[in-house]
C-alpha positions in Angstrom: 0.0 0.0 0.0 2.8 2.4 0.9 4.6 1.9 -2.4 1.3 2.3 -4.3 0.6 5.6 -2.5 4.1 6.9 -3.3 3.7 6.0 -6.9 0.3 7.6 -7.2 1.3 10.8 -5.5 4.2 11.1 -8.0 1.8 10.6 -10.9 -0.7 13.1 -9.4 2.1 15.7 -9.2 2.9 15.2 -12.9 -0.8 15.4 -13.9 -1.3 18.6 -11.8 1.8 20.2 -13.4 0.6 19.6 -17.0 -2.9 20.7 -16.0 -1.5 23.9 -14.7 0.6 24.4 -17.9 -2.4 23.7 -20.2 -4.9 25.9 -18.3 -2.4 28.8 -18.0 -1.4 28.7 -21.7 -5.0 28.4 -22.9 -6.3 31.3 -20.8 -3.3 33.5 -21.8 -3.9 32.8 -25.4 -7.6 33.4 -25.2 -9.0 36.8 -26.3 -9.5 39.4 -23.6 -7.4 40.6 -20.7 -6.1 43.9 -19.4 -5.3 45.2 -22.9 -8.5 44.1 -24.6 -9.9 47.7 -24.5 -7.0 49.2 -26.6 -9.0 48.9 -29.8 -11.6 51.5 -28.6 -9.4 53.9 -26.6 -6.0 53.5 -28.2 -6.0 57.1 -29.4 -6.1 58.3 -25.7 -3.2 56.0 -24.6 0.4 56.8 -25.3 3.2 54.3 -25.2 4.0 55.1 -21.5 0.4 54.2 -20.5 0.5 50.9 -22.4 3.9 50.1 -20.9 2.6 50.8 -17.5 -0.3 48.5 -17.9 1.8 45.8 -19.4 4.3 46.0 -16.6 1.6 46.0 -13.9 0.1 42.8 -15.2 3.5 41.4 -16.1 2.5 41.1 -19.8 6.0 42.2 -21.0 7.5 39.0 -19.7 7.7 35.9 -21.8 4.9 33.4 -21.2 7.2 30.8 -19.5 8.5 33.4 -16.9 5.0 34.6 -16.2 3.9 31.0 -15.6 6.7 30.2 -13.2 6.1 33.4 -11.3 2.4 32.5 -11.1 3.0 28.8 -10.1 5.9 29.1 -7.7 6.9 32.8 -7.4 10.2 32.1 -9.2 12.0 34.2 -10.4 11.1 36.8 -7.8 11.4 40.6 -8.2 12.9 42.5 -11.2 14.4 40.3 -13.9 17.4 40.5 -16.2 17.0 38.0 -19.0 19.4 37.6 -21.9 21.2 40.8 -21.2 17.9 42.8 -21.4 16.9 44.5 -18.1 13.2 43.9 -17.5 11.5 46.3 -15.1 14.4 48.7 -15.2 14.1 52.1 -13.6 12.7 53.8 -16.7 9.6 56.0 -16.1 6.3 54.3 -17.2 3.7 56.4 -15.4 2.9 59.0 -12.7 1.5 58.8 -9.2 0.1 62.3 -9.6 -0.2 63.2 -13.2 -0.8 66.7 -14.6 -4.0 66.7 -16.7 -5.8 69.2 -18.9 -9.3 69.2 -20.4 -10.1 70.2 -24.0 -13.1 70.2 -26.3 -13.0 67.4 -28.9 -14.7 67.3 -32.3 -17.9 65.9 -30.9 -18.3 68.8 -28.6 -17.5 67.0 -25.3 -14.7 67.7 -22.9 -11.9 65.1 -22.7 -9.2 64.9 -20.1 -5.7 63.9 -21.0 -2.4 63.6 -19.2 0.3 66.1 -20.3 3.0 65.6 -17.7 3.9 64.4 -14.2 4.4 66.2 -11.0 7.9 66.4 -9.7 9.0 63.4 -7.6 5.9 61.4 -8.5 7.3 59.1 -11.2 6.4 55.4 -11.2 9.0 52.9 -12.4 8.7 49.3 -13.6 10.4 48.1 -10.5 7.9 49.9 -8.3 5.0 48.1 -10.1 6.6 44.7 -10.1 7.6 44.9 -6.4 3.9 45.5 -5.6 2.7 42.5 -7.6 5.3 39.8 -6.7 3.6 36.8 -5.2 4.8 33.6 -3.6 3.2 31.4 -6.2 0.0 29.4 -6.3 1.7 26.2 -4.9 2.5 28.1 -1.7 -1.1 29.2 -1.2 -0.8 32.6 -2.9 -3.5 32.6 -5.6 -2.6 36.1 -6.8 -4.9 39.1 -7.1 -8.1 39.7 -9.1 -8.0 41.7 -12.3 -11.6 42.7 -12.6 -14.0 41.3 -10.0 -12.2 42.7 -6.9 -9.4 44.7 -8.5 -6.1 44.2 -6.7 -7.7 42.1 -4.0 -6.5 38.6 -3.2 -8.3 35.8 -5.1 -8.4 33.9 -1.8 -10.8 36.5 -0.5 -13.2 35.8 -3.4 -13.0 32.1 -2.9 -13.5 32.1 0.8 -16.5 34.4 0.4 -18.2 32.1 -2.1 -17.2 28.7 -0.9 -19.6 28.4 2.1 -22.6 29.0 -0.2 -21.4 26.3 -2.7 -20.7 23.8 0.1 -24.2 24.4 1.5 -25.9 23.9 -1.9 -23.9 21.0 -3.2 -23.8 19.0 0.1 -27.5 19.2 0.5 -28.1 18.2 -3.1 -25.7 15.2 -3.0 -27.1 14.1 0.4 -30.6 14.0 -0.9 -29.4 12.2 -4.0 -27.8 9.4 -2.0 -30.6 9.0 0.4 -33.2 8.9 -2.3 -31.4 7.6 -5.4 -29.7 4.5 -3.9 -32.8 3.0 -2.3 -34.9 3.7 -5.4 -32.2 2.0 -7.6 -32.0 -1.0 -5.3 -35.7 -1.5 -5.1 -36.1 -1.1 -8.9 -33.5 -3.8 -9.4 -35.1 -6.2 -6.9 -38.6 -5.6 -8.5 -37.4 -5.8 -12.1 -40.0 -5.2 -14.7 -42.6 -4.1 -12.1 -44.7 -1.0 -12.4 -42.3 0.7 -10.0 -39.3 -0.3 -12.1 -41.0 1.2 -15.3 -41.7 4.4 -13.5 -38.1 4.7 -12.2 -36.7 3.9 -15.6 -38.9 6.5 -17.3 -38.0 9.2 -14.7 -34.3 8.3 -15.1 -34.4 8.7 -18.9 -36.3 12.0 -18.6 -34.1 13.4 -15.9 -30.8 12.6 -17.6 -31.9 13.8 -21.0 -33.2 17.2 -19.9 -30.6 20.0 -19.1 -30.5 21.5 -15.7 -31.4 25.0 -16.9 -34.7 23.5 -18.3 -35.7 22.3 -14.8 -34.5 25.5 -13.2 -36.5 27.8 -15.5 -39.5 25.6 -15.2 -39.5 25.7 -11.4 -38.9 29.5 -11.4 -41.9 29.9 -13.8 -44.2 27.7 -11.7 -43.2 28.0 -8.1 -41.7 31.5 -8.3 -44.1 33.4 -10.6 -47.4 31.6 -11.3 -47.9 30.5 -7.6 -47.3 34.1 -6.5 -49.7 35.5 -9.1 -52.4 32.9 -8.0 -52.0 33.9 -4.4 -50.5 30.5 -3.4 -47.3 29.9 -1.3 -44.4 30.6 -3.6 -40.6 30.3 -3.5 -38.0 33.1 -4.0 -36.8 32.8 -7.7 -33.2 33.6 -7.0 -30.3 34.7 -4.8 -29.3 33.2 -1.5 -31.0 35.7 0.8 -33.6 38.4 0.4 -32.7 42.1 0.7 -36.0 43.2 2.2 -38.9 41.5 4.2 -41.6 39.8 2.2 -44.9 37.9 2.9 -45.7 34.4 1.7 -49.3 33.2 1.9 -49.9 30.6 4.7 -46.4 31.2 6.0 -46.4 34.9 6.9 -43.7 37.5 7.1 -40.2 36.4 6.2 -37.2 38.5 7.4 -34.2 38.7 5.2 -31.3 36.6 6.4 -33.4 34.5 8.7 -33.3 30.7 8.8 -36.7 30.5 7.0 -35.5 32.9 4.3 -32.3 30.8 3.7 -34.3 27.6 3.5 -36.8 29.0 1.1 -34.0 30.2 -1.2 -32.4 26.8 -1.1 -35.4 24.6 -2.0 -35.4 25.2 -5.8 -31.7 25.0 -6.6 -31.3 22.0 -4.3 -34.3 20.3 -5.9 -33.0 20.9 -9.5 -29.5 19.4 -8.7 -31.0 16.5 -6.7 -33.5 15.7 -9.4 -30.9 15.4 -12.1 -28.4 13.5 -9.9 -31.1 11.1 -8.5 -32.1 10.2 -12.1 -28.6 9.2 -13.0 -27.6 7.5 -9.8 -30.8 5.4 -9.5 -30.3 4.1 -13.0 -26.7 3.3 -12.3 -27.5 1.5 -9.0 -30.2 -0.5 -10.7 -27.9 -1.7 -13.5 -25.2 -2.6 -11.0 -27.6 -4.4 -8.7 -29.1 -6.5 -11.6 -25.6 -7.6 -12.5 -24.8 -8.7 -8.9 -28.1 -10.4 -8.3 -27.3 -12.9 -11.1 -24.0 -13.9 -9.4 -23.6 -17.4 -8.0 -22.8 -16.3 -4.5 -26.2 -14.5 -4.3 -28.0 -17.7 -5.3 -25.9 -19.6 -2.8 -26.9 -17.2 0.0 -30.5 -17.7 -0.9 -30.1 -21.5 -1.0 -28.7 -21.4 2.5 -32.0 -20.0 3.7 -30.9 -16.4 4.5 -33.6 -13.8 4.8 -34.0 -11.9 1.5 -33.3 -8.5 3.2 -29.9 -9.9 4.4 -29.1 -11.2 1.0 -29.8 -7.9 -0.6 -28.2 -5.6 2.0 -25.1 -7.7 3.0 -24.3 -9.8 -0.1 -25.6 -7.9 -3.1 -25.6 -4.2 -2.2 -22.0 -4.1 -0.9 -20.6 -5.5 -4.1 -23.0 -3.4 -6.3 -21.6 -0.2 -4.6 -18.0 -0.8 -5.8 -18.5 1.0 -9.1 -20.8 3.5 -7.4 -18.0 4.6 -5.2 -16.4 6.3 -8.2 -19.5 8.4 -8.7 -19.8 9.4 -5.1 -16.1 10.2 -4.5 -16.0 12.4 -7.6 -18.6 14.6 -5.9 -15.6 16.0 -4.0 -14.5 18.3 -6.8 -18.2 19.2 -7.3 -18.5 20.4 -3.7 -15.8 23.0 -4.4 -16.5 23.8 -8.1 -20.3 24.1 -7.7 -22.8 23.9 -10.5 -22.2 26.6 -13.0 -25.5 26.4 -14.9 -27.7 26.0 -11.8 -26.0 28.8 -9.9 -26.3 31.1 -12.9 -30.0 30.4 -13.4 -30.8 31.0 -9.7 -28.2 33.7 -9.3 -26.7 31.7 -6.5 -23.5 33.4 -5.2 -21.3 30.3 -5.2 -18.2 29.0 -6.9 -19.9 28.0 -10.1 -21.2 31.5 -10.6 -17.8 32.9 -9.6 -16.1 30.8 -12.4 -18.7 32.0 -14.9 -18.2 35.6 -14.0 -14.4 35.3 -14.0 -14.5 34.0 -17.6 -17.0 36.4 -18.8 -15.1 39.4 -17.3 -11.7 38.0 -18.3 -10.5 37.8 -14.7 -8.0 35.1 -15.5 -6.2 34.8 -12.1 -9.5 33.8 -10.5 -10.4 31.4 -13.3 -6.9 29.8 -13.2 -7.0 29.4 -9.5 -10.4 27.7 -9.6 -9.3 25.3 -12.4 -6.1 24.3 -10.6 -7.9 23.7 -7.3 -10.6 21.6 -9.1 -7.8 19.6 -10.8 -6.2 19.0 -7.4 -9.5 17.8 -5.9 -10.1 15.5 -8.9 -6.8 13.6 -8.6 -7.4 13.4 -4.8 -10.8 11.9 -5.5 -9.3 9.4 -7.9 -6.8 8.2 -5.2 -9.6 8.1 -2.6 -11.8 5.9 -4.8 -9.0 3.4 -5.3 -8.4 3.2 -1.5 -12.2 2.8 -0.8 -12.3 -0.1 -3.3 -10.3 -2.2 -0.8 -12.8 -1.4 1.9 -15.8 -2.3 -0.2 -14.3 -5.5 -1.6 -11.5 -7.2 0.5 -10.5 -9.2 -2.6 -9.0 -6.0 -4.1 -5.4 -5.3 -3.1 -3.3 -2.3 -4.0 0.3 -2.9 -4.7 
């Protein structure tokens, strides 16, 4: 087991490194970024302004050096590469610029910089010294470009993570408590009316996208029920911003426990509905395969109670492939559900990733991708270890 774990940790390190290389390269090659606005305002920016922006976001460094600084904080500080002094003490901007206003051709006043106050020059070294980080592998995820400009990415993640953990853990818990018993009972009662209903529900639930269920629930429980004077559910957000009244329930204060529960019902139901559909179908198929095995027939021939045969002999072996599905919910607990959180405007990690990409806040997006990759490889290792618990015949070497 020890040799296996050492080998797997080494493999995980290689996988994470190449994941970091691929994600960083793709996001840096993607359109957008700090200089994406130059096409519309380039007439107002001189070469010093552009150089200041490029230096502040380290865009004048070659991509490999930017990557190593982001990943490990190496090299640190001002650089001299190939005899060229990067971030030298040449002036690239002003702390207190001298500006003037003039009337342009369209008849509006425009402000432009015409100089710099004495002693208020900004150098490349000043800017780089302010941005140098320890590297993402040391826990420094960098700073946000757009969403919280110049604020740590860690602050964004810690503010959104509790909401995602709350949403995803409830959804997965409901899926396990409902989906597994349904799948087991459908396999035991194969070709019964219950089995046909479960199979139809599974096909419908897995074929329909989550935003379809989300919009349908918002339309019915959030809009139509409210218009009809029936008890309704809040259509979005995690908490209300002002008190509201729900028929048969009464006044609901924003931020109260009742308010949070009401906002959770619809997104949790959508995620649980889709997950239950897939997991119940998976458990049913796995159970049908196990129930045909010789050791199950032997257990029945020995006169064991049917519940014992199902729970002790069949279900434990049927759960071996299901372990993979359950363990891989670990990355989902962190990453959230992008579509569901966007539909319900839920302030979680999925919505954060969507906003980071749409606003070209690449440090936030890259941090989320790398953390999700780390949790994925950890989940893979955990699933292999749990196989030995579920089936003693499996040995890791």
